[in-house]
C-alpha positions in Angstrom: 0.0 0.0 0.0 1.4 3.4 -0.9 2.2 6.1 1.7 -0.5 8.4 0.3 -3.2 5.7 0.6 -2.0 4.9 4.2 -2.3 8.6 5.1 -5.8 8.8 3.5 -6.9 5.7 5.4 -5.5 6.9 8.7 -7.1 10.3 8.2 -10.5 8.6 7.5 -10.2 6.4 10.6 -9.2 9.3 12.8 -12.1 11.4 11.4 -14.6 8.6 12.0 -13.4 8.0 15.5 -13.6 11.7 16.3 -17.1 12.0 15.0 -18.2 8.9 16.8 -16.7 10.3 20.1 -18.4 13.6 19.5 -21.8 12.0 19.0 -21.5 9.6 22.0 -19.9 11.9 24.6 -23.0 14.1 25.2 -25.2 11.1 25.6 -22.8 9.5 28.1 -22.2 12.8 29.9 -25.9 13.4 30.6 -26.7 9.9 31.9 -25.7 10.4 35.5 -25.7 14.2 36.0 -28.7 16.2 37.1 -27.4 19.6 35.9 -26.2 19.0 32.3 -25.1 21.7 30.0 -27.1 21.9 26.7 -25.8 23.4 23.5 -27.8 26.4 22.5 -30.2 25.9 19.6 -29.9 29.6 18.9 -26.4 31.0 18.5 -27.3 34.6 19.4 -29.5 36.5 21.7 -30.4 40.2 22.0 -32.3 42.5 24.3 -33.4 46.0 25.0 -33.3 47.3 28.6 -36.2 49.7 27.8 -38.6 46.9 26.8 -40.7 45.9 29.8 -41.3 42.3 28.6 -37.6 41.9 27.9 -36.9 43.1 31.5 -39.2 40.4 32.8 -37.4 37.8 30.6 -34.0 39.1 31.8 -35.1 38.8 35.4 -36.5 35.3 35.1 -33.5 34.1 33.1 -31.0 35.4 35.6 -33.1 34.3 38.6 -33.5 30.8 37.3 -29.8 30.5 36.5 -29.0 31.7 40.0 -31.3 29.3 41.9 -30.3 26.4 39.5 -26.7 26.9 40.5 -27.5 26.2 44.2 -24.0 24.6 44.7 -22.4 28.0 44.0 -22.0 29.9 47.3 -22.8 33.2 45.5 -26.1 31.9 44.1 -28.2 32.9 47.1 -26.8 36.4 47.2 -27.3 36.7 43.4 -31.0 35.7 43.7 -31.5 38.2 46.5 -29.7 41.0 44.5 -31.8 40.2 41.4 -35.0 40.5 43.5 -33.9 43.8 44.9 -33.0 45.2 41.4 -36.0 43.9 39.4 -38.8 43.9 41.9 -40.6 46.8 43.6 -40.5 46.9 47.4 -44.2 45.9 47.5 -43.6 42.9 45.3 -40.6 41.8 47.4 -42.8 41.9 50.5 -45.6 40.0 48.8 -43.1 37.3 47.8 -41.6 37.1 51.3 -45.1 36.6 52.7 -45.8 33.8 50.2 -42.6 32.1 51.0 -43.2 32.2 54.7 -46.7 30.8 54.3 -46.0 28.2 51.6 -42.3 27.2 52.2 -41.7 27.6 48.4 -40.0 30.1 46.2 -42.3 33.1 45.7 -40.9 34.1 42.3 -41.3 30.6 40.8 -44.3 29.5 43.0 -42.5 26.2 43.5 -40.0 24.3 45.6 -37.9 23.3 42.7 -36.4 25.0 39.6 -37.7 24.8 36.1 -35.6 23.7 33.2 -37.1 26.1 30.7 -38.9 29.5 30.7 -40.6 31.7 28.2 -42.0 35.2 28.5 -44.6 36.9 26.3 -46.3 40.3 26.4 -50.0 40.0 27.1 -51.2 43.6 27.4 -50.9 47.0 29.1 -53.0 49.7 30.6 -53.1 52.2 33.5 -49.3 52.6 33.4 -48.6 48.8 33.7 -47.7 46.0 31.3 -48.6 42.4 31.8 -46.3 39.5 30.8 -47.0 35.8 31.0 -44.1 33.6 32.1 -44.4 29.9 31.2 -42.2 27.6 33.2 -41.4 24.0 32.1 -40.4 21.6 34.8 -38.7 18.8 32.9 -37.6 17.7 29.4 -40.0 14.9 29.1 -42.8 14.8 26.5 -45.3 15.1 29.4 -43.5 17.9 31.2 -45.5 20.0 33.7 -46.0 23.6 32.7 -47.0 26.4 35.0 -47.8 30.0 34.1 -47.3 33.2 36.1 -48.8 36.6 35.3 -46.3 39.4 35.9 -47.3 43.1 36.2 -44.6 45.7 35.6 -44.6 49.5 36.0 -44.1 51.1 32.6 -42.2 54.1 34.0 -39.8 52.3 36.4 -39.9 48.9 34.6 -39.9 47.3 38.0 -42.0 44.2 38.5 -44.9 45.2 40.8 -46.9 42.0 41.1 -46.6 38.3 40.3 -49.4 35.7 40.6 -50.0 32.2 39.2 -52.1 32.4 36.0 -55.3 30.5 35.9 
């Protein structure tokens, strides 16, 4: 066999082995780990700090990231700081009362952390905008989904009220 053919054959074997390893590794990595990293389906994201619905999405995204990372010593402080920044004082008090009464997170209305979230604008009036947050609690085909209505002040962009949607 010529040197050129050997190089071609070795290159093909190496490429096949690499592609096989790339395909198998994510499946093996996710088999015993509860917090797996997923590749983004979208390669870019954007936002606008002046958009009230985007602010709700920013809050929920950062908040869920923070409580998801409960092994990180800074996570609790991060969640508290996010609440202070994005929520009005009245909303913070309402959440604290809910948590004391229900022993559950008052932002998520749950004791665990969702794996996905989505925020959509649902209307505005009287100086406020309403957004609907949809939380998905697992990756299964029968995943539980909950919805939260979030009221935001159009002037300050602060979240002023949160309540489970019915």
